[in-house]
C-alpha positions in Angstrom: 173.7 -3.3 197.5 174.1 0.4 197.8 176.0 2.6 195.4 178.9 4.9 196.0 176.5 7.9 195.7 174.5 6.6 198.7 177.4 7.0 201.0 178.2 10.5 199.6 174.6 11.6 200.1 174.6 10.2 203.7 177.7 12.3 204.4 176.3 15.4 202.8 173.2 15.1 204.9 175.3 15.0 208.0 177.4 18.0 207.0 174.3 20.0 206.1 172.5 19.2 209.4 175.5 20.0 211.6 176.3 23.1 209.7 172.7 24.3 210.4 173.1 23.3 214.0 176.3 25.4 214.1 174.4 28.3 212.6 171.7 28.0 215.3 174.4 28.1 218.0 176.0 31.2 216.3 172.5 32.8 216.3 172.2 32.1 220.0 175.6 33.7 220.8 174.8 36.7 218.7 171.6 37.3 220.5 172.9 36.7 224.0 172.1 40.3 225.0 168.9 40.7 223.0 166.0 41.5 225.4 163.3 38.7 225.3 165.4 36.3 223.2 164.9 32.6 223.8 167.7 30.2 223.1 167.0 27.9 220.1 168.1 24.4 219.4 168.3 22.4 216.2 166.5 19.1 216.7 168.4 16.5 214.7 166.7 13.2 213.9 167.5 10.2 211.7 166.1 10.2 208.2 164.1 7.4 206.8 166.1 4.2 206.6 166.7 2.6 203.2 165.6 -1.1 202.7 167.6 -3.1 200.1 165.2 -5.1 197.9 166.2 -8.5 196.6 166.2 -12.2 197.5 169.9 -12.3 197.8 170.3 -9.7 200.6 173.2 -10.5 202.9 171.0 -9.7 206.0 167.3 -9.0 206.5 167.7 -5.3 207.6 167.5 -1.6 206.5 170.4 0.7 206.1 170.2 4.2 207.8 170.2 7.1 205.4 171.7 9.8 207.7 170.3 12.7 209.6 168.4 15.9 209.1 167.3 18.9 211.1 163.6 18.2 211.8 162.9 21.6 213.4 164.5 24.5 215.3 162.8 24.8 218.6 162.7 27.5 221.3 164.0 26.6 224.7 161.4 28.3 226.9 159.8 27.2 230.2 156.3 28.6 230.3 156.0 28.0 234.0 159.1 30.0 234.8 158.1 32.7 232.2 154.7 33.1 233.8 156.2 33.4 237.3 158.7 36.0 236.1 155.9 37.9 234.4 153.9 38.0 237.6 156.8 39.1 239.7 157.7 41.8 237.2 154.1 43.1 237.3 154.2 43.2 241.1 157.6 44.9 241.0 156.4 47.7 238.7 153.3 48.2 240.9 155.2 48.5 244.1 158.0 50.6 242.6 155.3 53.2 241.6 153.7 53.0 245.1 157.2 53.4 246.7 158.0 56.4 244.6 154.7 58.1 245.6 155.2 57.4 249.3 158.8 58.8 249.0 157.3 62.0 247.4 154.7 62.3 250.2 157.5 61.8 252.8 159.5 64.7 251.0 156.4 66.9 251.1 155.7 66.5 254.8 159.5 66.7 255.5 159.3 64.6 258.6 161.4 64.6 260.7 163.0 68.0 260.0 162.9 71.7 260.7 160.4 72.4 258.0 158.2 69.4 259.0 154.7 69.8 260.4 155.6 68.5 263.8 158.3 71.2 264.3 156.0 74.0 263.0 153.2 72.9 265.4 155.7 72.9 268.2 156.6 76.5 267.4 152.9 77.5 267.3 152.2 75.9 270.7 155.3 77.5 272.1 154.1 80.9 270.9 150.9 80.4 273.0 153.1 79.3 275.9 155.2 82.5 275.8 152.1 84.7 275.5 150.7 83.0 278.6 153.7 84.0 280.6 153.5 87.7 279.5 150.1 88.4 277.9 150.6 92.1 277.8 153.7 91.9 275.5 152.8 93.1 272.0 156.1 91.6 270.6 155.1 88.1 271.9 151.6 88.6 270.4 153.1 89.5 267.1 155.3 86.4 267.2 152.3 84.3 267.9 150.4 85.8 265.0 153.4 85.1 262.7 153.6 81.5 264.0 149.9 81.1 263.3 150.3 82.4 259.8 153.3 80.1 259.3 151.3 77.1 260.4 148.4 78.0 258.1 150.7 78.6 255.2 152.5 75.3 255.8 149.2 73.4 255.9 148.2 75.2 252.7 151.5 74.2 251.1 151.3 70.6 252.2 147.8 70.3 250.8 148.6 72.0 247.5 151.7 69.8 247.0 149.7 66.6 247.8 147.0 67.7 245.3 149.7 68.4 242.7 151.1 65.0 243.4 147.6 63.5 242.9 147.2 65.3 239.6 150.7 64.2 238.5 149.8 60.6 239.1 146.6 61.3 237.1 148.5 62.7 234.2 151.0 59.8 234.2 148.0 57.5 233.3 148.1 58.9 229.7 151.5 57.7 228.7 150.8 54.3 230.3 147.6 54.0 228.2 149.6 55.0 225.1 152.0 52.2 225.8 149.2 49.7 226.4 147.5 50.6 223.1 150.9 50.6 221.3 151.9 47.1 222.6 148.4 45.8 221.7 148.8 47.0 218.1 152.3 45.5 217.9 151.1 42.1 219.3 148.2 42.1 216.7 150.7 42.8 213.9 153.0 40.0 215.1 150.0 37.6 215.4 149.4 38.1 211.7 153.1 37.6 210.8 153.4 34.5 213.0 150.3 32.9 211.5 151.5 33.5 208.0 155.0 32.0 208.7 153.7 28.9 210.6 150.9 28.2 208.2 153.4 26.9 205.7 155.2 24.7 208.2 158.1 27.1 209.3 158.9 28.1 212.9 158.4 31.8 213.7 160.8 31.6 216.7 162.2 35.1 216.6 158.7 36.6 216.0 157.4 34.7 218.9 160.2 36.1 221.1 159.2 39.6 220.0 155.6 39.0 220.8 156.3 37.4 224.2 158.5 40.4 225.1 155.6 42.8 224.3 153.3 40.6 226.4 155.7 40.8 229.3 156.0 44.6 228.9 152.2 44.9 228.7 151.9 42.7 231.9 154.1 45.2 233.8 151.4 47.9 233.1 148.2 46.0 233.6 147.0 42.6 234.7 146.2 40.3 231.7 145.7 36.8 230.6 146.5 35.2 227.2 145.1 32.3 225.2 146.9 30.9 222.1 144.9 29.6 219.1 145.8 26.7 216.9 147.1 29.1 214.2 149.7 30.4 216.6 148.0 33.7 217.2 147.2 34.8 220.8 144.3 36.6 222.3 145.0 39.0 225.2 142.4 39.7 227.9 142.3 42.5 230.5 139.7 42.2 233.2 137.9 39.5 231.3 137.5 41.7 228.2 139.5 41.2 225.0 142.2 43.6 224.2 143.8 41.7 221.3 141.9 39.2 219.2 144.3 37.7 216.6 145.1 40.7 214.4 142.5 43.1 215.8 142.6 45.3 218.9 140.3 47.3 221.1 141.4 50.6 222.3 141.6 51.9 225.9 141.3 55.6 226.6 140.4 58.1 229.3 137.4 60.2 229.9 136.8 62.9 232.5 135.5 61.4 235.8 131.9 62.3 236.7 132.9 62.6 240.3 135.9 64.8 239.7 136.4 66.4 236.3 140.0 67.0 237.0 140.7 63.3 237.1 140.5 60.5 234.5 138.5 57.3 234.3 140.2 54.5 232.3 137.6 53.2 229.9 137.1 51.0 226.8 136.8 53.3 223.8 134.0 51.2 222.3 131.5 51.6 225.1 133.2 53.8 227.8 132.8 51.0 230.4 135.5 51.2 233.0 138.6 48.9 232.6 139.2 46.4 235.4 142.9 47.1 235.8 143.8 44.5 238.4 147.5 45.0 239.0 150.6 46.6 237.4 151.8 50.1 237.0 148.4 51.4 235.9 146.8 49.9 239.0 149.5 51.6 241.2 148.9 55.0 239.6 145.1 54.7 240.2 145.7 53.5 243.8 148.1 56.4 244.4 145.7 58.9 243.0 142.5 57.5 244.5 143.5 55.9 247.8 147.0 56.7 249.1 147.2 60.4 248.4 143.5 61.0 249.4 144.2 59.3 252.7 147.0 61.8 253.6 144.8 64.7 252.3 142.0 63.5 254.6 144.4 63.2 257.6 145.6 66.7 256.9 142.1 68.0 256.6 141.0 66.3 259.8 144.0 67.8 261.6 143.2 71.2 260.2 139.5 71.1 261.1 140.4 69.8 264.6 142.9 72.6 265.0 140.5 75.3 263.9 137.6 74.0 266.0 139.6 73.5 269.3 141.7 76.6 269.1 138.7 78.8 268.2 136.5 77.2 270.9 138.9 78.4 273.6 139.9 81.6 271.9 136.4 82.9 271.3 135.6 82.5 275.0 138.7 84.3 276.2 139.6 88.0 276.4 142.2 90.1 274.8 143.6 93.5 275.7 141.4 96.6 276.1 139.9 98.3 273.1 139.6 102.1 272.7 136.5 102.2 275.0 138.4 100.4 277.8 136.6 97.0 277.3 138.5 93.8 276.6 138.2 92.3 273.1 136.3 89.0 273.2 134.3 86.7 270.9 136.9 86.6 268.1 138.2 83.4 266.4 141.9 82.9 266.0 141.5 81.0 262.7 138.9 81.9 260.0 136.2 79.2 260.5 134.3 79.9 257.3 135.9 76.9 255.6 133.9 74.7 258.0 130.6 76.0 256.8 128.6 74.9 253.8 125.1 75.6 252.5 123.1 75.5 249.3 121.0 78.6 250.2 121.6 82.3 249.8 121.4 82.7 253.6 124.7 80.8 254.2 127.9 82.4 255.4 130.6 82.8 252.8 132.2 79.5 251.7 135.5 79.1 250.0 135.0 77.5 246.6 132.0 77.1 244.4 132.1 75.3 241.0 129.7 74.9 238.2 130.4 72.3 235.5 128.6 72.5 232.2 126.4 69.5 231.5 126.4 70.2 227.7 129.4 68.5 226.0 130.9 70.7 223.3 131.6 69.2 219.9 134.5 66.8 219.5 137.6 68.7 218.5 136.6 71.9 220.3 139.6 73.8 221.7 140.0 77.3 223.2 140.8 78.4 219.7 137.4 77.4 218.4 135.3 80.4 217.5 131.9 81.1 219.0 130.6 81.0 215.4 131.8 77.4 215.0 130.0 76.5 218.3 126.7 78.1 217.1 126.7 80.8 219.8 124.3 83.6 219.1 124.6 87.3 219.8 122.8 88.8 222.8 123.2 89.1 226.6 123.9 86.6 229.3 124.8 86.9 233.0 127.5 85.3 235.0 127.6 85.9 238.8 125.6 89.1 238.5 127.8 90.5 235.7 126.1 91.2 232.3 127.9 90.1 229.2 126.9 91.2 225.7 127.9 89.4 222.5 127.7 91.6 219.5 127.2 90.4 215.9 131.0 90.7 215.1 131.8 88.5 218.1 129.8 85.6 216.8 130.7 86.1 213.1 133.0 83.6 211.3 136.0 85.7 212.1 134.8 86.6 215.6 136.2 85.8 219.1 137.2 82.4 220.3 136.0 80.4 223.2 139.2 81.0 225.0 138.9 84.8 224.6 135.3 84.8 225.9 136.4 82.7 228.9 139.2 85.2 229.7 136.7 88.0 229.6 134.3 86.2 231.9 137.1 85.4 234.3 138.2 89.0 234.4 134.9 90.7 234.6 133.0 88.3 236.9 136.0 87.6 239.1 135.8 83.8 238.6 137.9 81.1 237.1 136.5 80.2 233.7 138.2 77.2 231.9 137.6 74.6 229.3 138.3 70.9 230.1 139.4 69.4 226.8 139.0 65.8 228.1 135.4 66.1 229.2 134.7 68.9 226.6 132.9 70.9 229.2 133.2 74.5 230.5 134.1 74.8 234.2 133.5 78.0 236.2 134.8 78.4 239.7 134.6 81.2 242.3 136.8 81.4 245.4 135.4 82.5 248.8 131.9 82.5 247.4 128.5 82.9 249.1 127.0 81.7 245.8 127.8 81.2 242.2 124.9 82.2 239.9 125.6 81.0 236.3 122.6 79.3 234.9 120.8 80.4 231.8 118.0 82.9 232.7 114.8 83.7 230.9 116.1 87.2 230.2 119.1 85.9 228.3 119.1 86.7 224.6 122.3 84.8 223.8 122.3 81.1 223.9 125.8 80.8 225.2 124.9 79.5 228.7 122.1 77.3 227.5 124.4 75.7 224.9 127.6 75.6 226.9 127.0 75.8 230.6 123.6 74.4 231.5 123.9 72.6 234.8 125.5 70.7 237.7 125.2 67.1 238.6 123.8 68.2 242.0 121.2 70.7 241.0 120.0 72.5 237.9 121.9 75.8 237.3 119.5 78.7 237.3 117.1 77.1 239.7 115.7 79.8 241.9 117.7 80.1 245.1 120.3 77.6 244.1 123.8 78.5 245.3 126.8 76.3 245.1 129.5 75.7 247.7 131.8 73.1 249.1 132.3 71.4 252.4 135.5 71.5 254.5 137.0 68.6 252.5 139.7 71.0 251.4 140.3 72.6 254.9 144.0 72.1 254.6 144.1 74.3 251.5 141.9 77.0 253.0 143.0 77.6 256.6 144.1 81.1 257.4 144.5 83.2 260.5 141.5 85.4 261.1 141.7 88.9 259.6 140.7 90.3 262.9 143.9 88.9 264.5 146.1 89.8 261.6 145.0 93.4 261.8 145.2 93.7 265.6 147.1 91.4 267.9 145.3 93.1 270.9 142.4 90.8 270.0 144.4 87.6 270.8 142.5 86.3 273.8 145.1 85.3 276.3 143.0 85.8 279.4 140.1 83.9 281.0 138.9 87.0 282.9 137.0 90.0 281.5 138.3 92.2 284.3 141.7 92.5 282.8 143.6 90.8 285.7 147.3 91.8 285.2 149.4 88.9 283.9 146.4 86.6 283.4 147.5 84.3 280.5 145.4 81.3 281.6 143.5 81.1 278.3 146.7 81.2 276.3 148.0 78.4 278.5 144.8 76.3 277.9 145.4 76.7 274.1 149.0 75.8 274.5 148.0 72.6 276.3 146.1 71.5 273.3 149.5 70.2 272.1 148.8 67.2 274.3 145.2 66.8 273.4 143.6 64.7 270.6 142.3 67.3 268.2 141.7 65.2 265.1 138.0 64.2 265.0 
């Protein structure tokens, strides 16, 4: 027979259990707006029944001893959670792609008065008007201005697209910072969860925080997770581990070998490229490497076709008479040098030549680092035919900095001289260059070039006869009306005849009719 205290204990257990269940409900209500919070439920079960010993029991049975809260569980559907995580990842990716396409749309301004289609129409209309009255200097001046406007617009579109490409490139850095930050927080929570659950408690709120971080991480990059028996999870990106229990691997950027202005996303441990897969980071890389280059290439193809077709007709036509009474002929309307490229000193002028140092400067080097700290010695060296001399005070401990020397090189040698802090290499560029001679020479007495700028991926700097130029891959940025036309509109070739037939605007009409032709290669 049970005592009075048995009944009191049974009631106390019930009160305690349902008080705890009520507290769990209150916790749910309080966190209704907490991001990532999962509803919790008190699991109430019957306690062990009490058997009454003795031979004179009234009935052969056990008496229940009440209830207890066995555990507090999270109400979370992993299938739905994984589906939401995948959709959130896709949403982030397509939002980034959409934003970039909207920006491209804004740059090209189509349809609109400042759009390329309208500017091309005005250019072709200028030729049409000259064909009607080829002797009119005012119409020729208008055509020249329309040509300059078209070239400037193509330059502008190209520059804005390149700026957008670089913007997407720079946006990679904060995304990587977030990825590394989330990874560190997940590793920290792994450790806390393992400690809590190893003694039999439930780390529900800590798991919510960790799952929220995993969801945020999944918006940035494609990942997979695997939970261990101790409650810790491993996070994988592209088959490689990012978080292993309470340890992490770092992701960083390095300067691309193909384009030093752009970043490659790599594992810090071995500099292998990260397989991104999907998410915002994937979108940024796709925007930078696929979408924007597609529009740049379309712009370049249009520009090259425009230059080629207009010049082909214009150079065969005839302008007004020169001072000797002969008609001008053989002139291009657009400067065609951007379509030429060569690696020999016999080439026509090109538009951009670049040398990238193959020697990586010490880690921590900035433009404020002194030449003394870099181990540069006094003496002479030559850049692009200009002799530079470093005196003993220049390379002393309190001497000039790398940035100061680069400014001097840029000013005296008429080049761009910069330091890329990501690749830790010096980059020297010359616009409209026939050649760019930078390599260390036997006559150099300073080691600056041999220690800082010693080569290109395509050819050794300083190799005899090596001159560096680019192809017409940036035609959109370089197109301009020929200087001959800018200086003298009489050279605009409106006529097909050398005899100066009055009113002959047939060549101008042929050029105007290119509006209906396919001029993109």
